[in-house]
VEXDREN-2710 file (C-alpha; in Angstrom, 1 decimal):
% VEXDREN-2710
k/r/px/py/pz
1/MET/-43.7/-95.6/29.0
2/THR/-45.0/-97.8/26.5
3/GLU/-48.7/-98.2/25.1
4/ALA/-50.6/-100.9/25.9
5/SER/-51.9/-103.0/23.0
6/PRO/-55.4/-102.6/22.1
7/TRP/-57.9/-105.7/23.1
8/TRP/-58.9/-106.3/19.3
9/THR/-54.8/-107.5/18.8
10/PRO/-54.9/-111.6/19.2
11/ASP/-52.6/-112.0/22.4
12/VAL/-54.4/-109.5/23.8
13/HIS/-58.0/-111.1/23.2
14/ALA/-56.1/-114.8/24.1
15/ASP/-55.4/-113.7/27.4
16/ARG/-59.3/-111.8/27.5
17/ARG/-61.2/-114.9/26.3
18/PRO/-61.0/-116.8/29.2
19/ARG/-63.1/-114.2/31.3
20/LEU/-65.4/-113.4/27.9
21/ILE/-66.5/-116.8/28.2
22/ALA/-67.2/-117.2/31.7
23/ARG/-69.0/-113.9/31.5
24/ASN/-71.6/-115.6/28.7
25/ALA/-71.6/-118.4/30.6
26/ILE/-73.0/-117.0/33.9
27/ALA/-75.7/-115.0/31.6
28/ALA/-77.0/-118.3/30.4
29/ALA/-77.0/-119.5/33.6
30/MET/-78.9/-116.6/34.9
31/ARG/-81.5/-116.4/32.1
32/ASP/-82.3/-120.1/33.3
33/TRP/-82.7/-119.1/36.6
34/PHE/-84.8/-116.2/36.2
35/GLY/-87.0/-118.4/33.8
36/GLU/-87.3/-121.2/36.2
37/ARG/-88.8/-118.8/38.5
38/ASP/-91.6/-118.2/36.0
39/PHE/-89.7/-114.6/35.5
40/ILE/-89.9/-113.1/32.2
41/GLU/-87.4/-111.5/30.5
42/VAL/-88.2/-107.7/28.4
43/GLU/-86.1/-105.7/26.6
44/THR/-86.8/-102.1/27.3
45/ALA/-86.2/-99.1/24.6
46/ALA/-83.0/-97.6/25.4
47/LEU/-83.4/-94.1/24.1
48/GLN/-86.0/-92.4/26.7
49/ILE/-87.4/-88.9/27.4
50/SER/-85.3/-88.6/30.2
51/PRO/-82.6/-91.0/31.7
52/GLY/-83.3/-90.9/35.0
53/ASN/-83.5/-88.7/38.0
54/GLU/-81.1/-88.7/40.5
55/ALA/-78.7/-86.3/40.8
56/HIS/-75.0/-87.6/40.3
57/LEU/-76.2/-89.6/37.6
58/SER/-75.2/-88.3/33.9
59/ALA/-76.2/-89.6/30.8
60/PHE/-75.4/-89.5/27.1
61/ALA/-77.8/-87.2/25.6
62/THR/-78.9/-87.1/21.7
63/GLU/-82.1/-86.3/19.5
64/ALA/-84.5/-87.3/17.6
65/ILE/-85.3/-85.7/14.4
66/GLY/-89.2/-86.1/13.0
67/SER/-89.8/-86.3/9.3
68/ASP/-90.7/-82.7/9.1
69/GLY/-86.8/-81.9/10.7
70/GLU/-88.1/-81.0/14.4
71/ARG/-85.7/-82.2/16.5
72/ARG/-86.4/-83.4/20.1
73/PRO/-84.2/-84.5/22.8
74/LEU/-83.9/-88.3/23.7
75/TYR/-81.1/-89.7/26.2
76/LEU/-79.8/-93.6/26.3
77/HIS/-81.0/-94.5/29.9
78/THR/-79.3/-95.1/32.4
79/SER/-80.8/-97.9/33.7
80/PRO/-84.0/-100.4/32.5
81/GLU/-86.8/-98.9/35.5
82/PHE/-88.8/-96.1/34.4
83/ALA/-89.7/-98.7/31.7
84/CYS/-90.1/-101.9/33.8
85/LYS/-92.3/-100.2/36.3
86/LYS/-94.3/-98.9/33.2
87/LEU/-95.0/-102.5/32.4
88/LEU/-95.1/-103.6/35.9
89/ALA/-98.5/-100.8/35.5
90/ALA/-99.4/-102.9/32.6
91/GLY/-99.8/-106.0/34.8
92/GLU/-96.4/-107.8/34.6
93/GLN/-95.6/-109.7/37.7
94/ARG/-92.1/-110.9/37.4
95/ILE/-89.7/-109.8/34.8
96/PHE/-86.3/-109.2/34.7
97/SER/-83.6/-107.5/31.8
98/LEU/-80.3/-107.8/31.2
99/GLY/-79.0/-105.6/28.8
100/ALA/-77.2/-102.4/27.9
101/VAL/-77.0/-98.9/29.7
102/TRP/-74.6/-96.2/29.9
103/ARG/-73.3/-93.3/32.5
104/ASN/-71.6/-90.6/31.6
105/ARG/-68.6/-89.5/33.9
106/GLU/-67.8/-92.4/34.4
107/ARG/-64.4/-94.2/33.8
108/GLY/-61.9/-96.3/35.6
109/PRO/-61.6/-100.0/37.4
110/LEU/-65.0/-100.0/38.3
111/HIS/-66.5/-98.0/35.5
112/HIS/-67.5/-98.5/31.6
113/PRO/-69.6/-95.7/29.9
114/GLU/-71.3/-98.5/28.4
115/PHE/-72.1/-102.0/30.5
116/THR/-74.6/-104.2/31.4
117/MET/-77.2/-104.2/34.3
118/LEU/-79.4/-106.9/35.6
119/GLU/-82.5/-105.6/36.9
120/TRP/-85.4/-107.5/37.9
121/TYR/-88.9/-106.9/39.4
122/ARG/-91.2/-109.0/41.5
123/VAL/-95.0/-107.8/42.0
124/GLY/-96.2/-108.0/45.4
125/GLU/-93.4/-109.4/47.1
126/PRO/-91.2/-107.8/50.1
127/TYR/-87.7/-106.5/49.9
128/GLU/-86.1/-108.9/51.6
129/SER/-87.3/-111.5/48.8
130/LEU/-84.7/-109.8/46.7
131/MET/-81.9/-109.9/49.4
132/ALA/-82.3/-114.2/49.2
133/ASP/-81.8/-113.7/45.5
134/CYS/-78.8/-111.9/45.3
135/ALA/-77.4/-114.8/47.8
136/GLU/-78.5/-116.8/45.3
137/LEU/-76.9/-115.2/42.1
138/LEU/-73.6/-114.9/44.0
139/LYS/-73.5/-118.9/43.9
140/LEU/-74.7/-119.2/40.8
141/ALA/-71.6/-116.7/39.3
142/ALA/-69.3/-118.8/41.1
143/GLU/-70.9/-122.2/40.2
144/ARG/-70.3/-121.0/36.6
145/ALA/-67.2/-119.6/36.6
146/GLY/-65.4/-123.0/38.7
147/ALA/-65.0/-119.9/41.6
148/LYS/-64.7/-120.7/45.2
149/THR/-63.6/-117.2/46.0
150/PHE/-64.4/-113.7/45.2
151/ARG/-61.2/-111.8/44.9
152/PHE/-60.5/-107.8/44.3
153/ARG/-58.0/-105.3/45.1
154/GLY/-56.4/-108.0/48.3
155/ARG/-60.0/-108.3/49.5
156/GLU/-61.4/-111.9/49.5
157/ALA/-65.2/-112.8/50.2
158/ASP/-66.7/-116.9/50.0
159/PRO/-69.8/-116.1/47.2
160/PHE/-71.3/-119.3/48.9
161/ALA/-71.2/-117.8/52.5
162/GLU/-74.8/-116.2/53.6
163/PRO/-74.8/-112.2/53.3
164/GLU/-73.6/-110.4/56.2
165/ARG/-76.9/-108.1/56.9
166/LEU/-76.0/-104.9/58.2
167/SER/-78.2/-101.6/58.4
168/VAL/-76.6/-98.0/57.3
169/ALA/-76.6/-97.3/61.1
170/GLU/-74.7/-99.7/62.2
171/ALA/-72.5/-99.6/59.7
172/PHE/-71.7/-95.9/60.4
173/GLN/-70.9/-96.6/64.2
174/ARG/-69.5/-99.4/63.4
175/HIS/-67.0/-97.9/60.9
176/ALA/-66.7/-94.0/61.7
177/GLY/-68.1/-94.2/65.4
178/ILE/-71.1/-91.8/64.2
179/ASP/-74.4/-91.8/65.1
180/LEU/-76.1/-91.4/61.9
181/LEU/-80.2/-91.7/62.9
182/ALA/-78.9/-88.7/65.5
183/THR/-79.0/-86.3/62.2
184/VAL/-82.2/-87.8/60.3
185/ALA/-85.4/-86.2/61.8
186/ALA/-88.6/-88.7/61.8
187/ASP/-89.9/-86.7/59.0
188/GLY/-86.8/-87.3/56.9
189/SER/-85.2/-84.3/57.2
190/THR/-81.7/-84.0/57.9
191/ASP/-79.4/-81.8/60.0
192/ARG/-76.3/-81.0/57.9
193/ASP/-74.5/-79.1/61.2
194/ALA/-75.1/-82.5/63.4
195/LEU/-73.4/-84.6/60.9
196/HIS/-71.0/-81.8/60.1
197/GLN/-69.7/-82.1/64.1
198/ALA/-69.6/-85.7/63.9
199/LEU/-67.2/-85.8/60.7
200/VAL/-64.9/-83.7/62.4
201/LYS/-64.6/-85.1/65.6
202/ALA/-64.0/-88.7/63.6
203/GLY/-61.1/-86.8/61.7
204/LEU/-62.8/-87.0/58.3
205/ARG/-62.2/-83.8/56.3
206/THR/-64.9/-81.3/55.6
207/ALA/-66.1/-78.2/53.2
208/ASP/-67.7/-75.4/54.1
209/ASP/-70.2/-75.8/51.3
210/ASP/-70.6/-79.8/52.2
211/ASN/-74.6/-80.3/52.3
212/TRP/-75.8/-83.3/54.6
213/ALA/-75.5/-85.6/51.5
214/ASP/-72.4/-84.3/50.6
215/LEU/-71.1/-85.5/54.1
216/PHE/-72.8/-88.8/54.6
217/SER/-71.3/-90.0/51.3
218/ARG/-68.1/-88.6/52.4
219/VAL/-68.2/-91.4/55.1
220/MET/-69.6/-94.1/52.9
221/VAL/-67.0/-94.1/50.4
222/GLU/-63.6/-93.5/52.8
223/LYS/-64.8/-95.5/56.1
224/VAL/-68.1/-98.0/55.4
225/GLU/-67.4/-99.2/51.9
226/PRO/-64.0/-100.2/52.1
227/MET/-64.7/-102.4/54.9
228/LEU/-68.1/-104.1/53.2
229/GLY/-68.3/-107.5/51.7
230/GLN/-65.0/-109.0/53.4
231/GLY/-64.8/-112.4/54.2
232/ARG/-68.8/-112.8/53.1
233/ALA/-71.1/-110.5/51.1
234/THR/-72.7/-107.6/53.2
235/ILE/-76.3/-106.4/53.0
236/LEU/-76.5/-102.9/53.7
237/HIS/-79.9/-102.1/54.0
238/GLY/-82.1/-98.9/56.0
239/TYR/-81.0/-96.4/54.0
240/PRO/-81.8/-92.9/55.2
241/ILE/-84.9/-91.5/53.4
242/SER/-82.8/-88.7/51.7
243/GLU/-80.4/-91.4/50.0
244/ALA/-83.3/-93.6/48.6
245/ALA/-85.3/-91.3/46.4
246/LEU/-87.0/-94.1/44.3
247/ALA/-87.7/-96.4/47.6
248/ARG/-90.7/-96.3/50.2
249/PRO/-90.3/-95.7/53.8
250/SER/-89.9/-98.7/56.1
251/ALA/-93.0/-99.2/58.3
252/GLU/-90.5/-99.8/61.2
253/ASP/-88.8/-96.3/61.1
254/PRO/-89.7/-93.9/58.7
255/ARG/-86.7/-92.3/59.1
256/VAL/-85.3/-94.2/56.9
257/ALA/-86.7/-96.1/53.2
258/GLU/-86.8/-99.6/52.6
259/ARG/-83.4/-99.6/50.4
260/PHE/-80.1/-102.3/50.4
261/GLU/-76.9/-102.7/48.4
262/LEU/-74.8/-105.7/47.8
263/TYR/-71.5/-105.4/48.8
264/CYS/-68.7/-108.0/48.2
265/CYS/-64.8/-107.3/48.4
266/GLY/-65.4/-103.7/49.0
267/VAL/-67.4/-103.6/45.5
268/GLU/-70.8/-102.5/45.4
269/LEU/-72.8/-105.0/43.2
270/ALA/-76.8/-104.4/43.3
271/ASN/-78.9/-101.6/44.5
272/ALA/-82.5/-102.7/45.4
273/PHE/-85.4/-100.9/46.4
274/GLY/-89.1/-101.8/48.3
275/GLU/-90.4/-99.2/45.1
276/LEU/-92.0/-96.2/46.0
277/THR/-95.7/-95.8/44.3
278/ASP/-97.0/-92.8/45.6
279/ALA/-96.8/-90.5/42.3
280/ALA/-96.9/-87.6/43.8
281/GLU/-94.0/-87.9/46.2
282/GLN/-91.9/-89.1/43.4
283/ARG/-92.3/-86.0/41.7
284/ARG/-91.2/-83.8/44.6
285/ARG/-88.0/-86.2/45.3
286/PHE/-87.4/-85.9/42.1
287/ALA/-87.4/-82.0/41.9
288/ALA/-85.4/-82.1/44.8
289/GLU/-82.7/-84.3/42.9
290/MET/-83.0/-82.4/40.4
291/ASP/-82.3/-79.3/42.4
292/GLU/-79.2/-80.7/43.5
293/LYS/-78.1/-81.8/40.1
294/GLU/-78.3/-78.3/39.3
295/ARG/-76.5/-76.7/41.8
296/VAL/-73.9/-79.2/41.4
297/TYR/-73.4/-79.7/37.4
298/GLY/-75.2/-77.1/36.1
299/GLU/-77.9/-79.1/34.2
300/ARG/-80.9/-80.6/34.8
301/TYR/-82.9/-84.0/33.3
302/PRO/-86.6/-83.9/32.3
303/LEU/-89.7/-85.5/34.0
304/ASP/-91.0/-88.9/32.1
305/GLU/-94.7/-87.8/32.7
306/ASP/-95.6/-90.8/31.2
307/PHE/-93.7/-92.9/34.1
308/LEU/-95.0/-90.2/36.7
309/ALA/-98.8/-91.5/35.0
310/ALA/-98.0/-95.1/35.0
311/LEU/-96.3/-95.3/38.9
312/ALA/-100.2/-94.4/40.1
313/ILE/-101.2/-97.2/38.7
314/MET/-98.4/-99.5/39.4
315/PRO/-98.9/-102.0/42.0
316/GLN/-96.9/-102.5/45.1
317/ALA/-93.5/-104.5/43.9
318/SER/-89.8/-104.6/45.0
319/GLY/-87.1/-104.2/42.3
320/SER/-83.2/-104.7/42.1
321/ALA/-80.6/-103.7/39.7
322/LEU/-77.3/-105.6/39.8
323/GLY/-74.1/-104.3/38.0
324/PHE/-73.4/-108.0/35.9
325/ASP/-69.7/-106.7/34.8
326/ARG/-68.6/-106.2/37.9
327/LEU/-70.1/-109.5/39.5
328/VAL/-68.4/-111.3/36.5
329/MET/-65.0/-109.4/37.6
330/LEU/-65.3/-111.0/41.3
331/ALA/-65.8/-114.6/39.8
332/THR/-63.2/-114.6/37.2
333/GLY/-60.7/-112.4/39.3
334/ALA/-59.9/-109.9/36.7
335/THR/-59.0/-106.3/38.3
336/ARG/-60.3/-104.0/35.4
337/ILE/-63.8/-104.0/34.1
338/ASP/-62.6/-103.8/30.6
339/ASP/-61.6/-107.4/31.1
340/VAL/-64.8/-108.7/31.3
341/ILE/-66.4/-107.0/27.8
342/TRP/-66.2/-108.1/24.9
343/THR/-65.5/-104.8/23.0
344/PRO/-65.1/-101.8/25.3
345/VAL/-65.4/-98.2/24.7
346/ALA/-62.6/-96.9/23.1
END
């Protein structure tokens, strides 16, 4: 099999260049869009004490060497979230960040170890305001790329149509025939055996050592996600509280959290929260996430005590993170994330 030419060869670059120019146009338009709405762009340090404390996120580790030779572990951030929330605690009201983040164990058509994340926060505003933001950003990207339709792997979506709003419970019922919330108690605890029986009944594979979260993820990946964002974008909201480590509980149903994800053409584009500001509860959730990480991967990451201290004085806020490269992919018709990154990682 002939090996593909490197991205830096003139003919390959000439083929990629129109998408890269569109990428720049979309980024410039987004900066203007946020600026017009009184958002301040912030640049956060990439090196952090903790890269994030979600069980299935893997980070790149490094170390700082002091003038005295002492070595201290640091990580490249998987998101600017902790730093942005410290800025909210400091008094900022509307901020956004458009910059590089790093995630290990991730490489494929939709994943790249270094990628660009757009993250923004609104203090004192409901997380539904972020749903409106997402709809506007889809339109903006399409306009700047000159796209009437987003496409990926045979799926299409109209970026100018109002996104569908669908709860996770509705999606499980519609696409898998599973009553998800019947397996979640009022205090947020989950019933692994009940969900396992529901998967067996739906004809989905299971393993003896699957926990509730494993089973939830399998239904999402195999039954739900491929059906989302077809014809128009989907805002999937109301995640079970156990699947929303940084989100506050819903005032309408304590079993679910104020978390939504934006999907288009079956591709996850954004993840948003009504932000949790209870530092003690956040510490408990982080500990549970790290216990799960240790179970699955045999490692755990430190907690950022500075972040937890800031969280205690952070005002109520809503925040969203959007995979900028993926949005550019859909707007330009690219089939691989590498095709919209100026200099892909070797």
